[in-house]
N, C-alpha and C positions, 0 to 999 in steps of 0.2 A: 873787391873781394866778395865772393858769394856767401850767402848766409850759412850754408853748410860748411864752408871752409872756415868761417869765423867760429862756428861751433866747435870744430875740431881743434882750432888754435886755443880756444878757451879751455877745452878739456885738457889739452897738453899743459897749459899754464897751471891749471888746478893740480895736476899730477906733480909738477915741479914744486908746487907749494905744499905738497903732502896731502892733498885732498883727492880721494878717489871719487870719480863721477860714475854712478851706476844708474842705468835706465831701467825702470820697473813699470809694470802695468798696475795702475791703481783702480782699474775698473771692477775688479773682483773683490775689493775690500768692503767689509761691512761698515766701516767707519769712514768719515770724510778725511782724506789724506791730501797733503799739499807737498809739492816739491820743496826741498830745502836742505840745509846743512845740518848734520847731526854727528854725534860721536858714538861709535860702536866699538866696545872693547878697547878704548883708547885711541882708535883710528878715526880721523875725520873723513866723513863721507858726504857727498852731495847726492841725495836720492832724487832722481829726475823722472817725472811722468813721461814715459816713452811715447804717449799719445799727444803730448803738447806740441804745438806748432814750433817750427824751428826758430821763429822770431821770439816766442815766449821762452824757449830754452836759452837763447842767447841773452835775453833780458835778465833772466834769473841768475845766470852765471856771471854776467857783468856786475849785477848788484852785489853778489857775494864776493867776487874776486876784487872788486874796486876797494873793498874795505880791508884788504890784505896788503902788506908791504910786498911789492913786486919789482921794486927798482933794481934789485940785484940780479934779476932773472931776465934773460932775453925774451922779449915779447915782440911779435911782429908789429911794426909801427901802426898799422891800421887798427889793430886790436888795442894797443896801448892808448891810442887816441880815444877809442870807445870807452875804455876804462876810466879815463880822466874827464871826458866831456859828457857822456851819456848818463853816468851814474847820478849826478845831481838832478837831471831831468826825471829820472825814474823816481827818485825820492819825492820830488815836488808833485808828480802826478799821483803818487800814492796818498799824499797828504791833502790833495785837492778835495774840499768838501762838495764841489759841484760835480765830481766824477760820479757817473751812474753805475 
């Protein structure tokens, strides 16, 4: 499955779980902004930097969605595998003190 297809499947899963994914440009902000999950007027939104690489977008959504219960929702097998196997790798890389 191509990276762009994975991204679309992850966005679909987010929607099924009640999370709206919105891509925004962070280049014009006067403060440092990062992609992530937030709640706006009671609605969960994942604000994504539209200039991020497709691989980073996938990594960020996998990290977010893997922490949600998604067993009751249909997920394409390739994406379900990513949610269960890649998420621990992401967390271990972020906690790696040797990471530059």
